[in-house]
DRENPAPA-916606 format. One line per field, with one value per residue (C-alpha): residue in three letters; residue number from 1; chain; x, y negated, z. Coordinates in nm, 4 decimals, padded with zeros to 6 digits, m for minus. Each point is the difference from the previous one (the first is absolute). Layout:
<guros>
rest [ala  ...]
nr [NUM  ...]
kette [A  ...]
px [X  ...]
py [Y  ...]
pz [Z  ...]
</guros>
This chain:
<guros>
rest [met  gln  arg  arg  gln  phe  ile  lys  asn  ser  ala  val  ala  gly  val  gly  ile  gly  leu  thr  gly  leu  gln  phe  ser  ser  phe  ala  gln  lys  lys  ser  ala  asp  lys  val  arg  val  ala  val  leu  gly  thr  asn  gly  arg  gly  leu  ala  his  ile  glu  ala  tyr  his  thr  ile  pro  asn  val  glu  ile  ala  tyr  ile  cys  asp  val  glu  gln  asn  ala  leu  ala  lys  gly  ile  asn  leu  ala  glu  lys  leu  asn  gly  lys  arg  pro  lys  ala  ile  arg  asp  phe  arg  thr  ile  leu  asp  asp  lys  asn  val  asp  ala  val  ser  ile  ala  thr  pro  asp  his  trp  his  thr  pro  ala  ala  ile  leu  ala  leu  ser  ala  gly  lys  gln  val  tyr  val  glu  lys  pro  cys  gly  his  asn  pro  glu  glu  gly  glu  met  leu  val  ala  ala  ala  lys  lys  tyr  asn  his  leu  val  gln  met  gly  asn  gln  arg  arg  ser  trp  pro  asn  ile  asn  glu  ala  met  lys  leu  ile  his  asp  gly  ile  ile  gly  glu  val  tyr  tyr  ala  lys  gly  trp  tyr  ala  asn  asn  arg  gly  ser  ile  gly  his  gly  lys  val  val  ala  val  pro  thr  asn  leu  asp  trp  gln  leu  trp  gln  gly  pro  ala  pro  arg  glu  asp  tyr  arg  asp  asn  leu  val  his  tyr  asn  trp  his  trp  phe  trp  asn  trp  gly  thr  gly  glu  ser  cys  asn  asn  gly  thr  his  glu  ile  asp  cys  met  arg  trp  ala  leu  gly  val  asn  tyr  pro  ser  lys  val  val  ser  gly  gly  gly  arg  tyr  ala  tyr  asn  asp  asp  trp  gln  thr  thr  asp  thr  gln  met  ile  thr  phe  glu  phe  pro  glu  lys  lys  ala  ile  ser  trp  glu  gly  arg  ser  cys  asn  asn  tyr  pro  glu  ala  gly  gly  gly  arg  gly  phe  lys  ile  tyr  gly  lys  asn  gly  thr  leu  val  asn  ser  gly  asn  asp  asp  tyr  lys  ile  phe  asp  lys  asp  asn  lys  leu  ile  arg  glu  ser  lys  lys  glu  glu  lys  ser  asp  val  ile  asn  thr  thr  gly  pro  gly  val  gln  leu  asp  ala  tyr  his  phe  gln  asn  phe  ile  asp  ala  val  arg  glu  gly  lys  pro  leu  asn  ser  pro  ile  thr  glu  gly  his  lys  ser  val  leu  leu  cys  his  leu  gly  asn  ile  ser  gln  arg  val  ser  arg  thr  leu  his  cys  asp  ala  ala  asn  gly  gly  lys  ile  leu  asn  asp  lys  glu  ala  glu  ala  leu  trp  ser  arg  glu  tyr  glu  asn  gly  trp  arg  pro  asp  ile  lys  leu  thr]
nr [1  2  3  4  5  6  7  8  9  10  11  12  13  14  15  16  17  18  19  20  21  22  23  24  25  26  27  28  29  30  31  32  33  34  35  36  37  38  39  40  41  42  43  44  45  46  47  48  49  50  51  52  53  54  55  56  57  58  59  60  61  62  63  64  65  66  67  68  69  70  71  72  73  74  75  76  77  78  79  80  81  82  83  84  85  86  87  88  89  90  91  92  93  94  95  96  97  98  99  100  101  102  103  104  105  106  107  108  109  110  111  112  113  114  115  116  117  118  119  120  121  122  123  124  125  126  127  128  129  130  131  132  133  134  135  136  137  138  139  140  141  142  143  144  145  146  147  148  149  150  151  152  153  154  155  156  157  158  159  160  161  162  163  164  165  166  167  168  169  170  171  172  173  174  175  176  177  178  179  180  181  182  183  184  185  186  187  188  189  190  191  192  193  194  195  196  197  198  199  200  201  202  203  204  205  206  207  208  209  210  211  212  213  214  215  216  217  218  219  220  221  222  223  224  225  226  227  228  229  230  231  232  233  234  235  236  237  238  239  240  241  242  243  244  245  246  247  248  249  250  251  252  253  254  255  256  257  258  259  260  261  262  263  264  265  266  267  268  269  270  271  272  273  274  275  276  277  278  279  280  281  282  283  284  285  286  287  288  289  290  291  292  293  294  295  296  297  298  299  300  301  302  303  304  305  306  307  308  309  310  311  312  313  314  315  316  317  318  319  320  321  322  323  324  325  326  327  328  329  330  331  332  333  334  335  336  337  338  339  340  341  342  343  344  345  346  347  348  349  350  351  352  353  354  355  356  357  358  359  360  361  362  363  364  365  366  367  368  369  370  371  372  373  374  375  376  377  378  379  380  381  382  383  384  385  386  387  388  389  390  391  392  393  394  395  396  397  398  399  400  401  402  403  404  405  406  407  408  409  410  411  412  413  414  415  416  417  418  419  420  421  422  423  424  425  426  427  428  429  430  431  432  433  434  435  436  437  438  439  440  441  442  443  444]
kette [A  A  A  A  A  A  A  A  A  A  A  A  A  A  A  A  A  A  A  A  A  A  A  A  A  A  A  A  A  A  A  A  A  A  A  A  A  A  A  A  A  A  A  A  A  A  A  A  A  A  A  A  A  A  A  A  A  A  A  A  A  A  A  A  A  A  A  A  A  A  A  A  A  A  A  A  A  A  A  A  A  A  A  A  A  A  A  A  A  A  A  A  A  A  A  A  A  A  A  A  A  A  A  A  A  A  A  A  A  A  A  A  A  A  A  A  A  A  A  A  A  A  A  A  A  A  A  A  A  A  A  A  A  A  A  A  A  A  A  A  A  A  A  A  A  A  A  A  A  A  A  A  A  A  A  A  A  A  A  A  A  A  A  A  A  A  A  A  A  A  A  A  A  A  A  A  A  A  A  A  A  A  A  A  A  A  A  A  A  A  A  A  A  A  A  A  A  A  A  A  A  A  A  A  A  A  A  A  A  A  A  A  A  A  A  A  A  A  A  A  A  A  A  A  A  A  A  A  A  A  A  A  A  A  A  A  A  A  A  A  A  A  A  A  A  A  A  A  A  A  A  A  A  A  A  A  A  A  A  A  A  A  A  A  A  A  A  A  A  A  A  A  A  A  A  A  A  A  A  A  A  A  A  A  A  A  A  A  A  A  A  A  A  A  A  A  A  A  A  A  A  A  A  A  A  A  A  A  A  A  A  A  A  A  A  A  A  A  A  A  A  A  A  A  A  A  A  A  A  A  A  A  A  A  A  A  A  A  A  A  A  A  A  A  A  A  A  A  A  A  A  A  A  A  A  A  A  A  A  A  A  A  A  A  A  A  A  A  A  A  A  A  A  A  A  A  A  A  A  A  A  A  A  A  A  A  A  A  A  A  A  A  A  A  A  A  A  A  A  A  A  A  A  A  A  A  A  A  A  A  A  A  A  A  A  A  A  A  A  A  A  A  A  A  A  A  A  A  A  A  A  A  A  A  A  A  A  A  A  A  A  A  A  A]
px [m19.1248  m00.2591  00.0467  00.0289  00.2570  00.1995  00.0127  00.0956  00.2747  00.1319  00.0262  00.1720  00.2240  00.0603  m00.0079  m00.2640  m00.1716  m00.0862  m00.2950  m00.1870  m00.0361  m00.2020  m00.3620  m00.1570  m00.3673  m00.0792  m00.2397  m00.2283  00.1617  m00.0750  m00.2113  00.0604  00.2580  00.0950  00.3392  00.2096  00.2409  00.3101  00.2772  00.3307  00.2290  00.3740  00.1384  00.3677  m00.0544  m00.3208  m00.2138  00.1153  m00.1341  m00.3320  m00.0179  00.0792  m00.2628  m00.2770  00.0816  m00.1139  m00.3478  m00.2637  m00.1450  00.2567  00.1578  00.3159  m00.1128  00.2910  00.3589  00.1288  00.3599  00.2202  00.3042  m00.0011  00.1805  m00.2356  m00.2962  00.1237  00.0430  m00.3626  m00.1373  00.2007  m00.0943  m00.3691  00.0013  00.1901  m00.2442  m00.3265  00.0626  m00.1169  00.2172  m00.1167  00.0361  00.3266  m00.0396  00.2679  m00.2275  m00.2780  m00.2116  m00.0820  m00.2035  m00.1970  m00.2932  m00.0372  m00.3294  00.0865  00.2791  m00.1401  00.3107  00.3466  00.2765  00.2840  00.3584  00.1872  00.2653  m00.1391  m00.0323  m00.2538  m00.2243  m00.2479  m00.0069  m00.0603  m00.2635  m00.1920  00.0015  m00.1300  m00.2727  m00.1094  m00.0340  m00.2323  00.2506  00.0465  00.3561  00.2569  00.3071  00.3256  00.1256  00.0759  m00.3296  00.1611  00.3349  m00.0842  m00.2770  m00.2079  m00.0152  m00.1505  m00.2646  m00.0571  m00.0550  m00.2468  m00.1891  00.0036  m00.1343  m00.2845  m00.0661  m00.0142  m00.1541  00.2411  00.2237  00.3630  00.1831  00.3576  00.2601  00.0673  m00.0668  00.0199  m00.3509  m00.1167  00.2351  m00.1911  00.2353  00.0584  m00.3775  m00.0293  00.2720  m00.1788  m00.3276  00.1741  00.1624  m00.3266  m00.1751  00.2513  00.2304  00.2961  m00.2069  m00.0088  00.2668  00.2033  00.3289  00.1169  00.3455  00.0731  00.3090  00.1302  00.3541  00.1746  00.3536  m00.0277  00.3286  00.1219  m00.1601  00.3185  00.0165  m00.2083  00.1014  m00.2262  m00.0257  m00.2212  m00.3434  m00.0201  m00.1933  m00.2414  m00.1081  m00.2405  00.1738  m00.2440  m00.3015  00.1857  00.0484  m00.3591  m00.1225  00.3500  00.2046  00.2435  00.3548  00.2730  00.0198  00.2793  00.1346  m00.0834  m00.3735  m00.2006  m00.1301  00.0148  00.2227  m00.2559  m00.1375  00.2834  m00.0511  m00.2606  m00.1154  m00.1454  00.0311  m00.0943  00.2812  m00.0027  m00.2656  m00.2618  00.1569  m00.0096  m00.0838  m00.3574  m00.0856  00.1073  m00.1060  m00.3445  m00.0251  00.1121  m00.2507  m00.2698  00.0897  00.0074  m00.3214  00.1449  m00.0321  00.1941  00.3014  00.0551  00.3815  00.2544  00.3796  00.2557  00.3730  00.2541  00.1611  00.1924  00.2770  00.1114  00.1380  00.1004  m00.2006  m00.3034  m00.2541  m00.2080  m00.2349  00.1112  00.1517  m00.0327  m00.3115  m00.1804  m00.3462  m00.2181  m00.3694  m00.2041  m00.3803  m00.2538  m00.1357  00.3236  00.1419  00.3211  00.1589  00.3662  00.1500  00.3619  00.1285  00.3430  00.0369  00.3638  00.0283  m00.2294  00.0648  m00.3364  m00.2135  m00.2454  00.0943  m00.0771  00.1415  m00.3301  m00.2913  m00.1702  m00.0738  m00.3145  00.0302  m00.2984  m00.0587  m00.0354  00.2437  00.1643  m00.0702  00.2928  m00.0047  00.3122  m00.0922  m00.2068  m00.3640  00.0697  m00.0205  00.1053  m00.1678  00.1715  m00.1517  00.1359  00.2611  00.1150  m00.1519  m00.1212  m00.3763  m00.1060  00.1446  m00.1254  m00.0302  00.2643  m00.0904  00.1029  00.2511  m00.1104  00.1968  00.1539  00.0622  00.0872  00.2010  m00.1142  m00.2434  m00.1299  m00.0881  m00.2989  m00.2091  00.0160  m00.0348  m00.3055  m00.2035  00.0128  m00.0661  m00.2874  m00.1539  00.0323  m00.1646  m00.2777  m00.0665  m00.0080  m00.2166  m00.2234  00.0200  00.1763  00.1847  00.3638  00.2530  00.2122  m00.2094  00.1970  m00.1513  00.1998  00.3032  00.0585  00.0180  00.2827  00.1946  m00.0391  00.1949  00.2892  m00.0086  m00.0011  00.3021  00.1807  m00.0973  00.1301  00.3242  00.0373  m00.0527  00.1994  m00.2525  m00.3116  m00.3343  m00.3058  m00.3179  m00.3721  m00.1391  m00.3542  00.0670  00.1520  00.3430  00.0780  00.3349  m00.0235  00.2059  00.2867  m00.0067  00.3076  m00.1523  m00.3452  00.1513  00.0902  m00.3647  m00.0344  00.2345  00.0789  m00.1248  00.1176  m00.2058  m00.3457  00.0289  m00.1559  m00.2922  m00.3313  m00.1854  m00.1245  00.0543  m00.2809]
py [m04.2713  00.2507  00.3499  00.1620  m00.2559  00.0572  00.3756  m00.0533  m00.2455  00.2274  00.2918  m00.2048  m00.2308  00.2175  m00.3053  m00.0603  m00.3287  m00.1560  00.0769  m00.3221  00.0941  00.3122  00.0364  00.3435  00.0649  00.2473  00.2896  00.1572  00.2313  00.3655  00.1054  00.3741  00.0885  00.3660  m00.0781  m00.3011  m00.1151  m00.1842  m00.2051  00.0148  m00.3036  00.0362  00.3539  m00.0131  00.0523  m00.0228  00.0335  00.3606  00.0565  m00.1490  00.2554  00.2845  m00.1114  m00.0432  00.3492  00.1412  m00.1562  00.1800  m00.1796  m00.2772  m00.0578  m00.2003  m00.1716  m00.2406  m00.0303  m00.3568  m00.1179  m00.2588  00.2321  00.2998  00.2432  m00.0753  00.0313  00.3423  00.1084  m00.0808  00.1585  00.3188  00.0390  m00.0585  00.2502  00.2559  m00.0236  m00.0426  00.1720  m00.3103  m00.2769  m00.3527  m00.2877  m00.1921  m00.3791  m00.2659  m00.2971  00.1050  m00.3024  00.1605  00.2745  m00.2093  m00.0249  00.3795  00.0521  00.3648  m00.0999  m00.0185  m00.0868  m00.1472  00.1294  m00.2515  00.1010  m00.2773  m00.2275  m00.2289  m00.3143  00.1774  00.1410  m00.2838  m00.1246  00.3538  00.0706  m00.3195  00.0749  00.3488  m00.1289  m00.2589  00.2831  00.1896  00.2574  00.1334  m00.0514  00.1928  m00.2200  00.0863  m00.2001  m00.2810  m00.1160  m00.3281  m00.1642  m00.2791  m00.0943  m00.1900  00.3020  00.2056  m00.2688  00.0038  00.3750  m00.0149  m00.2725  00.1982  00.3163  m00.2052  m00.1879  00.3094  00.2218  00.2842  00.2177  m00.0701  00.2614  m00.0803  00.2760  00.0011  00.3737  00.0375  m00.1419  00.3381  00.2380  00.2278  m00.0128  m00.3737  m00.0506  00.2244  m00.1999  m00.3280  00.1341  00.1166  m00.3410  m00.1847  00.2365  m00.1028  00.3001  m00.2281  m00.2831  m00.3499  m00.0284  m00.3173  00.0663  00.2046  00.0635  00.1404  00.0756  00.1116  00.1204  00.1047  00.0289  m00.2078  m00.0828  m00.3192  m00.1184  m00.1822  m00.3150  00.0349  m00.1193  m00.1594  00.2593  00.0758  00.1321  00.3779  00.0840  00.2201  m00.2828  m00.2869  m00.2479  m00.2841  00.2101  00.1517  m00.3530  m00.0914  m00.2545  m00.0756  m00.2960  00.1234  00.1046  00.1648  00.3777  00.1300  00.3506  00.0443  m00.0758  00.2763  00.2421  m00.0453  m00.2885  m00.2652  00.0659  m00.2125  m00.3098  m00.2582  m00.0639  00.3512  00.1770  m00.0517  00.1688  00.2974  m00.1426  00.0164  00.2981  00.2288  m00.2032  m00.0444  00.3551  m00.0212  m00.3630  00.0964  00.2855  m00.2236  m00.2719  00.2690  00.1432  m00.3378  m00.1175  m00.3333  m00.1954  m00.3230  m00.1174  m00.3237  00.0157  00.1819  00.0038  00.1980  00.0556  00.1861  m00.0285  00.1771  00.1413  00.3364  m00.1064  m00.3055  00.0326  m00.1375  00.1266  m00.3083  00.1376  00.1331  00.3423  m00.0550  m00.1686  m00.0326  m00.1591  m00.0849  m00.0885  m00.1501  00.0016  m00.2156  00.3122  00.0028  00.2892  00.0329  00.2092  00.0370  00.1707  00.0863  00.0741  00.1508  00.0604  00.1051  00.1935  00.2975  00.0902  00.1420  m00.1137  00.2254  00.2828  m00.1820  m00.2481  m00.1828  m00.0121  m00.2031  m00.0089  m00.1367  m00.1194  m00.0128  m00.0650  00.3736  00.1573  00.0067  00.1547  00.0873  00.0723  00.1307  m00.1108  00.3014  00.0899  00.0605  m00.1457  00.0653  m00.1627  m00.0592  m00.1146  m00.2766  00.2399  00.0887  00.3477  00.1436  00.0406  00.0565  00.0453  00.0557  00.3365  00.0757  m00.0583  00.2464  m00.1501  m00.0478  00.0849  m00.3299  m00.0510  m00.3670  m00.0999  m00.3643  m00.0130  00.2360  00.2895  00.1164  00.1290  m00.3184  m00.2257  00.1956  m00.0943  m00.3671  00.0535  00.2366  m00.2752  m00.2425  00.2404  00.0776  m00.3737  m00.0357  00.3055  00.0090  m00.3438  00.1184  m00.2694  m00.0655  00.0792  m00.2982  m00.2658  m00.2991  m00.2147  00.2085  00.0726  m00.3708  m00.0745  00.2473  m00.1080  m00.3621  00.0794  00.1287  m00.3097  m00.2285  00.1837  m00.0586  m00.3668  m00.0474  00.1665  m00.2201  m00.3282  00.1187  m00.0959  00.1013  m00.0373  m00.1196  00.1280  m00.0661  00.3386  m00.1336  m00.0991  00.3023  m00.0387  m00.3218  m00.1592  m00.3190  m00.3198  00.1367  m00.1137  00.2009  00.3213  m00.0831  m00.0303  00.3710  00.0956  00.0124  00.0255  m00.1553  00.1956  00.0237  m00.2458  00.1409  00.2963  m00.1249  00.2287  m00.1653  00.0187  m00.2797  00.0148  m00.1238]
pz [m16.5429  m00.1217  00.1376  m00.3419  m00.1098  00.3208  m00.0598  m00.3632  00.0932  00.2747  m00.2375  m00.2691  00.2002  00.3051  00.2280  00.2692  00.0812  00.3346  00.2197  m00.0658  m00.3664  00.0787  00.1008  00.0362  00.0578  00.2764  m00.0312  00.2541  00.2512  m00.0583  00.2930  00.0014  m00.2624  m00.0110  m00.1492  00.0988  m00.2705  00.1210  m00.1608  00.1909  m00.0284  00.0642  m00.0043  00.0862  00.3743  00.2030  m00.3115  m00.0255  00.3514  m00.1141  m00.2811  00.2403  00.2509  m00.2571  m00.1262  00.3366  m00.0335  m00.2110  m00.3021  m00.0150  m00.3400  m00.0637  m00.3183  m00.0511  00.1134  m00.0270  00.0308  m00.1698  m00.0061  m00.2324  00.2301  00.2904  m00.2354  m00.1076  00.3628  00.0723  m00.3150  00.0457  00.3678  m00.0664  m00.2857  00.2071  00.2881  m00.1882  m00.3312  m00.1823  m00.1378  00.0928  m00.2410  00.0307  00.0218  00.0366  00.0786  00.2364  m00.0933  m00.3331  00.1709  00.2463  m00.2405  m00.0080  00.1819  00.0603  00.2385  00.3517  00.2022  m00.0318  00.2273  00.0346  00.0839  m00.1799  00.1559  00.2710  m00.2113  m00.2227  00.2757  00.0421  m00.3623  m00.1298  00.2649  m00.0759  m00.3723  00.0704  00.2314  m00.2537  m00.2524  00.2342  00.1251  00.3497  00.1253  00.1985  00.0535  00.1718  00.2937  00.0228  m00.1466  m00.1051  m00.0577  00.2476  00.2446  m00.2546  m00.2304  00.2809  00.0406  m00.3768  m00.0002  00.2884  m00.1882  m00.3247  00.1634  00.1432  m00.3244  m00.2210  00.2708  m00.0656  00.2158  00.0821  00.2063  00.1072  00.0140  00.3743  00.0135  00.3775  00.0185  m00.1346  00.1809  00.2415  00.2987  m00.0302  m00.0008  00.3039  00.1739  m00.0706  00.1375  00.3167  00.0435  m00.0557  00.2406  00.2674  00.0395  00.0819  00.1403  m00.1404  m00.2730  m00.0237  m00.1824  m00.2978  m00.1422  m00.3474  m00.2042  m00.3388  m00.0762  m00.3211  m00.1375  m00.3166  m00.1715  m00.1604  m00.3238  m00.1008  m00.2099  m00.3133  m00.3429  m00.2577  m00.2756  m00.2965  00.0894  m00.0546  m00.3140  00.1945  00.2358  m00.0678  00.2309  m00.0698  00.0926  00.2973  00.1367  m00.0824  00.2595  00.1364  m00.1259  m00.2629  00.0821  m00.2062  00.0085  00.2227  00.0335  00.3705  00.0087  m00.1664  00.1154  00.3772  00.1044  m00.0935  00.3523  00.1417  m00.2209  00.0995  m00.3568  m00.0250  00.3357  00.3624  00.1935  00.2343  00.2296  m00.2763  m00.1754  00.3042  00.3088  m00.1205  00.1062  00.3631  00.0393  m00.1263  00.2511  00.2853  m00.0908  m00.0241  00.3407  00.1758  m00.1680  m00.1125  m00.3229  m00.0508  00.2048  00.1857  m00.0129  m00.2205  00.0235  m00.1999  00.0386  m00.2094  m00.3394  m00.2740  00.2159  m00.1364  m00.3400  m00.2003  m00.3196  m00.1878  00.2559  00.1011  00.2660  00.3382  00.0631  00.3763  00.1358  00.3307  m00.0111  00.2992  m00.0268  00.2825  m00.0054  00.1832  00.1722  00.2094  m00.1987  m00.1999  m00.2755  m00.0881  m00.3049  m00.0729  m00.3477  m00.0692  m00.3716  00.0212  00.3270  00.0416  00.3635  00.1163  00.2879  00.1849  m00.2332  m00.3222  m00.2469  00.0258  00.2386  00.2712  00.3719  00.1589  00.3609  00.2329  00.3682  00.0657  m00.2437  m00.3424  m00.3406  m00.2277  m00.3743  m00.1754  m00.3511  m00.0984  00.0584  00.3669  00.3490  00.3586  00.2976  00.3322  00.3294  00.2255  00.1373  m00.3533  00.0230  m00.3309  00.0305  m00.3607  m00.3470  m00.3521  m00.1667  m00.2600  m00.3640  m00.2658  m00.2381  m00.3594  m00.3120  m00.1065  m00.3709  00.0298  00.3080  m00.0010  00.2895  00.2674  m00.2304  m00.1974  00.2905  00.2057  m00.3045  m00.1125  00.3081  m00.0959  m00.3699  00.0839  00.2115  m00.2907  m00.2461  00.2500  00.0243  m00.3795  m00.0574  00.3068  00.1570  00.3154  00.2006  m00.0872  00.2706  m00.1021  m00.1742  m00.1190  00.2753  00.2501  m00.2162  m00.0618  00.3740  00.0534  m00.3079  00.1092  00.3172  m00.2116  m00.2189  00.3028  00.1362  m00.3288  m00.0049  00.3549  m00.1071  m00.3077  00.1864  00.3050  00.2651  00.1876  m00.1772  00.1863  m00.1626  00.0171  00.1035  m00.0411  m00.3620  m00.1693  00.1586  m00.1880  00.0854  00.2053  m00.0288  m00.2100  m00.3622  m00.1001  00.1340  m00.1368  m00.3480  00.0170  00.0560  m00.3792  m00.2969  m00.3368  m00.3018  m00.3552  m00.2034  m00.0686  00.2368  00.3224  00.0942  m00.0796  00.3290  00.2224  00.3744  00.2209]
</guros>
C-alpha cells in the first residue's frame, strides 16, 4: 500500500493495517541537532513517566502523543502541555506520523505485544527508539529487534533504568573491581499485593477505544471487561507476566554484576495460587538460571504478597567469595565482608517530586532518558543498548517457558540461549501473529 493511501484510509476508515503492508524510507540521522523532537506512544501509565522525564532535559520537544484510547491520549496531551506550555499533536495511529522527518525519536510505552513491532517500524522509518521493558513479547522478538537496530543502524535503548542510576553503577564497578571477591551467585525478588482480576465478561468495546488497533500484532480475541488498562499483563496473548513486567530490572542487575550472558539451564516453579480468576501467568514464581561460567541467579516473584525482604519489596543480593552486596530496590547498596560486617554503603539520594507514581520517580527515570538523548544528539554510548537489554529479557522469557512446559530447560549458551531438544518449549520461542502483522525483519 502506498504511504499516502494508507494515511488517507486510516483517517477515513479508522482501522489500521498490518506491518507487512507498510514500507517507510529512512532519512539520515541528525548529527548534532539542537532540539530533539520525540513522539511518545502509550500514555495511560509509563508513557506519562516518559513525558515527565523528557521535560527535565533541555531542548527536547514532545511533538506527538499517540494512543488508541481517547482518555489515555488526553492524559498525555494534558501532562505534556502542563509541563512544557506547548500542546503536542494527538495521534491515534502512530504509523501515520512515521514519515515526519522532523521526528527524531519514538518513545514506546505500549502494552508488551506492541513493543517490538512498533520499534521495528520506527527504526525502518529512520527514528531512534526508546522502548520499555520487556523489549519483546517473546525471545524471537528480542532477536528481531537486535537485527533491526543493526540493519537500520539506529539506536535502541531499553527502559531498564537501573543501568543509568549513579549508585547502582558505583555498586557494579565495586563488584567488578573485586570488593567482595569473585562473585558466583545472585538472588533477586519482587513483591506486590495485587488483587484478583475476577472473571471477565465479553462486552461491547468502549467507544473511546480502538480495540482492533490495540490488539495490533496479536491474534484477535473478544473484548472483555477485565483486560484494559492493566490486566492484559497477566494474559499470554498480550502480556509476559510479572517476571518480565518487574523481574527484568533485578534480573538485569544480577546478570550485569555476575558478568554472564546466556544460561545453560533454566527451571521455574510456581503458579497462580492466590486467587481463582482469569489470570493466566503466575502470581508466585521462583526461577533459577545456571550459567556455564559456574555462576547462578535466582529470582522470586510474589505478585500477591508484599512481605519485604532486606528492607524492600524488591531488590537483589550479590554473593562473592569475600562478602555480599545488598540492594533494597532503590538506587542504593550496602556491602558486607565475610563476617557480615558492613564495610561500605551508598550515599543517600534526594527524593524527586513524583507526578506519576508508575516507576521509580522523575529524578531516577531522567538519568536513563538523559543518556538516550545524549546518544541521539551527541553520539554518546547508550547505557542499555538493545544488544544487552535483550539478553536480560531473554532470561525472563526462558523462565516463563520453563513454567509453561513444567520442566527444566537446557539451553545452548554459545548460541544465544537457544532451547535444546524440547520441541514444545522451542515452539514458545516465538508467537503467532494476526495475519499480516508479523514484523518484517530477517534473522541471520
